[in-house]
Structure formats: structure tokens, C-alpha cells
C-alpha positions in Angstrom: -5.3 -16.0 -6.3 -7.7 -13.5 -5.1 -8.7 -10.7 -6.9 -11.0 -7.4 -6.9 -12.1 -6.0 -10.0 -13.3 -2.5 -10.2 -16.5 -3.5 -11.2 -17.3 -5.8 -8.1 -19.7 -4.4 -5.6 -18.5 -2.9 -1.9 -20.5 -6.2 -0.8 -18.0 -8.2 -2.9 -15.1 -6.5 -2.5 -15.7 -6.6 1.5 -15.9 -10.1 1.2 -12.7 -10.4 -0.5 -11.1 -8.0 2.4 -12.4 -10.7 5.1 -10.7 -13.4 3.3 -7.7 -11.3 3.3 -7.9 -10.9 7.4 -6.8 -14.5 7.5 -3.9 -14.3 5.5 -0.3 -13.6 7.1 1.0 -10.2 6.3 3.4 -11.5 3.6 0.3 -13.3 1.8 -2.0 -10.3 2.1 0.6 -8.0 0.8 1.5 -10.4 -2.2 -2.3 -10.5 -2.9 -2.8 -6.5 -2.9 0.4 -5.4 -4.7 -0.9 -7.8 -7.5 -4.4 -6.1 -7.5 -2.8 -2.6 -7.8 -0.8 -3.7 -10.2 -3.6 -4.6 -12.3 -5.5 -1.6 -12.0 -7.1 1.4 -10.3 -6.9 1.9 -6.9 -9.7 2.3 -4.3 -10.3 3.3 -1.1 -10.5 -0.6 0.3 -6.8 -0.9 -1.6 -5.2 1.9 0.6 -7.4 0.5 4.1 -5.8 -3.2 3.1 -2.3 -1.4 2.9 -2.7 0.2 6.4 -3.9 -3.1 8.3 -1.0 -5.0 6.6 1.7 -2.0 7.2 0.2 -2.4 11.0 0.1 -5.9 11.3 4.2 -6.1 9.6 4.8 -3.3 12.4 5.9 -0.7 10.1 2.6 1.3 10.9 1.3 1.9 14.2 -1.8 0.0 15.3 -3.7 3.0 16.0 -2.7 5.0 12.8 -5.9 3.9 11.3 -7.9 5.6 14.1 -5.8 8.9 13.5 -8.4 11.7 12.6 -6.3 13.7 10.4 -6.2 10.2 8.0 -10.1 9.5 8.9 -10.9 12.9 7.6 -8.8 12.5 4.2 -10.5 8.7 3.6 -13.9 10.3 4.6 -13.3 12.9 1.8 -12.1 10.6 -0.6 -8.6 12.1 -0.8 -6.8 9.3 -1.6 -3.6 10.7 -2.7 -3.3 13.0 0.4 -4.0 9.9 2.7 -1.7 7.7 1.2 0.8 10.4 1.5 0.1 10.7 5.2 0.9 6.8 5.5 4.2 7.1 4.2 5.6 9.7 6.6 4.0 7.3 9.1 5.9 4.5 8.5 8.2 3.0 10.2 11.2 2.7 9.4 10.5 6.2 8.1 10.1 6.8 4.4 9.7 9.3 2.0 8.7 10.1 -1.8 11.7 11.4 -3.2 9.8 11.6 -6.6 6.3 11.6 -7.8 5.6 12.7 -11.5 3.5 12.5 -14.3 4.9 11.6 -17.9 2.4 11.0 -20.9 -0.2 8.6 -19.5 1.4 7.1 -16.5 3.1 8.4 -13.0 6.2 7.5 -11.8 6.5 7.4 -7.9 9.6 6.9 -5.9 9.7 5.7 -2.5 12.8 5.7 -0.2 13.6 5.1 3.6 15.1 7.9 5.3 18.0 6.0 7.1 18.7 4.2 4.1 18.6 6.3 1.0 20.3 4.3 -1.2 17.3 1.5 -1.4 14.7 3.0 -3.4 11.4 1.9 -4.8 10.2 2.8 -8.0 6.6 2.3 -9.4 4.7 3.3 -12.7 1.0 3.5 -12.6 -1.6 5.1 -14.6 -2.5 7.5 -11.9 -0.8 9.0 -9.1 -2.5 7.1 -6.2 -1.7 3.8 -7.8 2.2 4.4 -8.2 2.1 5.8 -5.0 0.8 3.0 -3.0 2.7 0.5 -5.6 6.1 2.0 -4.9 4.9 1.7 -0.8 4.4 -1.8 -1.2 7.3 -2.6 -2.8 9.3 -1.0 0.2 7.3 -3.0 2.6 7.7 -6.1 1.1 11.4 -5.7 1.2 11.4 -4.6 5.1 9.9 -8.0 5.1 12.3 -9.7 3.5 15.2 -8.2 5.3 13.6 -8.3 8.7 12.9 -11.8 7.9 9.0 -11.6 8.4 8.2 -13.7 5.0 6.5 -16.5 6.7 3.8 -18.1 4.0 5.1 -15.4 1.6 3.4 -16.0 -2.3 5.4 -15.3 -5.1 4.5 -11.7 -6.3 
């Protein structure tokens, strides 16, 4: 399994990201989910999530060119950028709950049209919790839509 540690240089992160571009969306999703679970979220994780969501048909192909999204990413406003990603997904999703407790953050993401389906993640920071919950919902949608070719265990 590929991994990116927080100690890696941007060049090393780009090299791993380049390898991920050759994976199927389910394989890339599994790899990203494992890395998000293992540590802190960085800008490249969000760009990778946007690419995976677009390839999986859960985000418009041109979302990454959105002036609002790009401005947030340039300002390193990762939490706001992820909130915009969640609001822009298809099927539509929303954050039901985002709250700190002791040393962790918990986030619950739900499908707007299927509110009984919820995806919960608890992480060290809000950005990681949002991204993890979103990725859980992406994986579930892939499974339900039959887009699991090449999927690795997560």
C-alpha cells in the first residue's frame, strides 16, 4: 500500500500522487482513506479527494477549476474548501454534525435525499474528520452504484 507521511517533502508527495493517478477510483479511494485515518490532512489530500470524486462521477469534472474552491485552497482554508466540496457532491450531501470533544473532532455526513444513511468519522482535527466522513460516503456510493472494480480492502 502507498503511504504519504507528514514528513515527506512536496516532491515525494507529488510522486506518490502521480502513482495514484494510475489507480482505479476505488483503489485510489482506499489508499487515500488509509492515509487520512493514519494522520493529519494536507492540501494534497483534498486535491486527491476532488480528483477521485470527479472520476467516480460524484463531483463535476470542472469543480477543481472553480474560482471559489481554488481561492480557498490558495489561502490554505482547508476546512472551508472541504465544506464546499461536500456541498457540491452528487448525490448531494450535507454535514449533519461537526463537533470537538476532548482531543478529537467528530463529523457526520449524510446524503440529502437519503438522510437515514450517515457516515461518521472521528479524527484529531476538524479537517480530517470532515474528509474521512466524506470518503466513507463516497465508498458507500461506489458500492451501491456497482463502481467497485479494483477495490482494495479498507
